[in-house]
C-alpha positions in Angstrom: 102.0 121.4 39.3 100.9 124.7 39.0 102.0 127.8 41.2 99.4 129.0 43.1 101.0 131.2 45.5 103.9 133.2 45.3 107.2 131.7 46.4 110.5 133.2 47.8 113.6 131.9 47.0 116.7 133.3 48.4 119.8 133.3 45.8 123.4 134.8 45.9 124.9 136.3 42.6 126.7 139.3 41.1 127.7 140.5 44.5 124.2 140.8 45.6 121.7 139.2 47.8 118.7 138.4 46.1 115.3 137.3 47.1 113.6 135.7 43.7 109.8 135.4 43.9 108.4 132.9 42.0 104.5 134.4 41.4 101.1 132.6 40.4 100.1 133.0 36.7 97.5 135.7 36.0 94.6 134.9 34.4 92.0 136.9 32.7 89.3 138.4 35.4 86.7 136.0 33.6 88.6 132.6 34.3 89.3 133.5 37.7 86.7 131.1 39.2 87.5 129.8 43.1 88.7 131.6 46.1 92.0 130.2 46.4 92.9 131.6 42.9 91.7 134.6 43.5 93.9 134.8 46.6 96.8 133.7 45.0 96.2 136.5 41.9 96.3 138.9 44.9 99.5 137.7 46.4 101.0 138.0 42.6 99.7 141.8 42.2 101.2 142.5 45.9 104.3 140.9 45.4 105.1 142.9 41.8 104.1 146.3 44.1 106.7 145.3 46.6 109.7 143.8 44.2 112.3 146.1 42.7 112.5 144.4 39.5 109.8 142.7 37.8 110.5 139.8 35.3 107.8 139.5 32.7 108.2 136.4 30.8 106.1 135.4 27.5 105.8 132.4 25.7 107.2 133.2 22.3 104.6 131.1 20.6 102.0 133.1 21.4 103.8 136.9 21.6 102.5 139.7 24.1 99.1 139.4 24.8 96.5 141.3 26.7 96.8 139.9 30.3 100.9 140.3 29.7 99.9 144.2 29.2 98.0 144.3 32.0 101.2 142.9 34.2 103.5 145.2 32.3 101.6 148.2 33.2 101.0 147.5 36.6 104.8 146.9 37.2 105.0 150.5 35.6 102.2 152.1 37.5 103.9 151.2 40.6 107.5 152.5 39.1 109.0 149.1 39.3 112.1 148.1 37.4 111.4 145.8 34.0 112.6 142.7 32.2 111.0 141.2 29.1 111.9 137.4 29.0 110.5 135.6 25.7 111.0 131.7 26.8 110.8 128.8 24.4 112.9 130.7 21.8 114.2 127.5 20.9 110.7 126.7 19.6 110.6 129.3 16.8 111.5 128.8 13.4 114.0 131.7 12.9 116.2 134.0 10.2 118.9 136.5 11.1 115.7 138.7 10.9 113.3 137.2 13.4 114.6 138.2 16.5 114.6 142.2 15.5 111.0 141.6 14.1 109.8 139.9 17.0 111.4 142.8 19.5 109.5 145.5 17.1 106.1 143.8 17.7 106.6 143.7 21.7 107.9 147.7 21.6 105.1 148.5 19.3 102.6 146.7 22.0 104.3 148.7 25.0 104.4 152.2 23.7 105.3 154.7 24.8 107.3 153.0 27.3 109.8 151.3 24.7 113.2 151.8 27.1 112.8 148.3 28.3 115.4 145.2 28.1 113.8 142.2 25.8 115.7 138.9 26.2 115.0 135.5 24.0 115.7 132.8 26.4 114.5 128.7 26.7 114.2 127.4 30.2 114.6 124.0 29.1 118.1 124.5 27.1 119.2 126.9 29.7 119.9 129.9 27.1 120.7 133.3 28.4 119.4 132.6 31.6 122.4 134.5 33.5 122.3 137.2 31.1 118.6 137.6 32.5 119.9 137.8 36.0 122.5 140.5 34.6 119.9 142.8 32.9 117.5 142.6 36.2 120.7 144.0 38.1 121.5 146.3 35.9 117.8 147.4 35.5 117.8 147.9 39.4 121.1 150.2 39.3 119.2 152.2 36.7 116.3 152.7 39.0 118.7 153.4 42.0 120.3 156.1 39.9 121.0 159.8 41.0 122.2 162.4 39.0 123.6 165.5 40.2 121.5 168.9 40.0 124.5 170.4 38.4 124.9 168.0 35.7 121.1 167.6 34.9 121.2 171.3 34.3 124.0 171.4 32.5 123.0 168.7 29.7 118.9 169.3 29.8 118.8 173.1 29.4 120.6 173.6 26.2 118.2 170.8 24.9 115.6 172.7 25.9 116.6 175.8 24.7 117.0 174.5 21.4 113.9 172.6 21.1 111.4 174.8 23.6 107.8 173.7 24.4 105.6 175.1 21.8 103.3 178.1 23.0 99.5 177.7 24.3 97.1 180.2 23.9 99.7 182.7 23.1 101.9 182.0 26.4 105.4 181.1 26.0 106.7 178.5 28.3 110.0 178.4 30.0 111.9 175.9 31.9 114.5 177.4 34.6 116.0 174.6 36.7 115.8 170.9 36.7 116.3 168.8 40.2 115.7 165.1 40.6 113.4 164.2 43.7 114.4 162.1 46.4 112.1 159.6 45.6 112.6 155.7 45.3 112.8 155.7 41.7 113.8 158.1 39.0 111.4 161.3 39.0 112.5 164.9 38.0 110.9 168.4 38.6 111.3 170.8 36.2 110.3 174.3 37.5 108.9 176.5 35.1 106.6 179.7 34.6 103.3 178.0 33.6 103.3 174.2 34.4 99.6 174.1 33.5 100.4 174.3 30.1 102.7 171.6 29.5 101.5 168.8 27.4 102.1 164.9 27.2 104.1 165.1 24.0 106.4 167.4 25.3 106.8 165.2 28.6 107.7 162.5 26.6 110.4 164.5 24.7 111.8 165.5 28.0 111.5 162.0 29.4 113.3 160.5 26.1 116.4 163.1 26.4 116.6 162.1 30.0 116.9 158.2 28.9 119.4 159.2 26.2 122.1 161.2 28.4 121.7 159.4 31.3 120.7 155.5 31.0 117.6 154.5 32.3 116.7 151.5 30.7 114.2 149.2 32.3 113.1 151.8 34.9 109.8 154.0 34.5 110.7 157.6 34.8 108.4 160.6 36.6 108.4 163.9 35.3 106.3 166.9 37.2 106.6 170.5 35.9 106.3 173.2 38.9 105.9 176.7 39.4 109.2 178.6 39.5 
């Protein structure tokens, strides 16, 4: 039958002791009629808030729908790792371009957070299921990754010097020092002269550079600008 509660299963593989949590499906608010389903939704949300890595499973026939995006952004807002599985891939007619085109559609819908593994699987055919677990383990490690302050500044400061933040109201913005914050997810402090003037496009540029050089695939990153 339909899963109505978050079901915890202990699972040992890849040198890890996991708890796999099979959550109740989340339907649109307008379709949640009874109190039992309401509380199953609350337990699903709680499971997402408490997990290390959220595996978002899509139906290949439907693509990524509005409710899938709600779940995805819930995971991102809570700084959880993320892996996207496209299930029932065996039911899709394919040529050599199908996978790439389908992937691009998903990435366009989840922008600007596009640095996430997307795996095409079939549960009934047992296609790439272990690959999904391997990717989840890698995302877990990416989320826990610590970058030495010296290495962070050696790589990022020259990039910032080559592509400095644009001036705002005639004021030149300067970043002088970078460090990773002691948090349970990747978060970085950029110490600068005028933190209030940094805009979202430059923040995304810095995030993309961190991802490109240090590898945080599947993990949300927070960037804070602080007064030096």
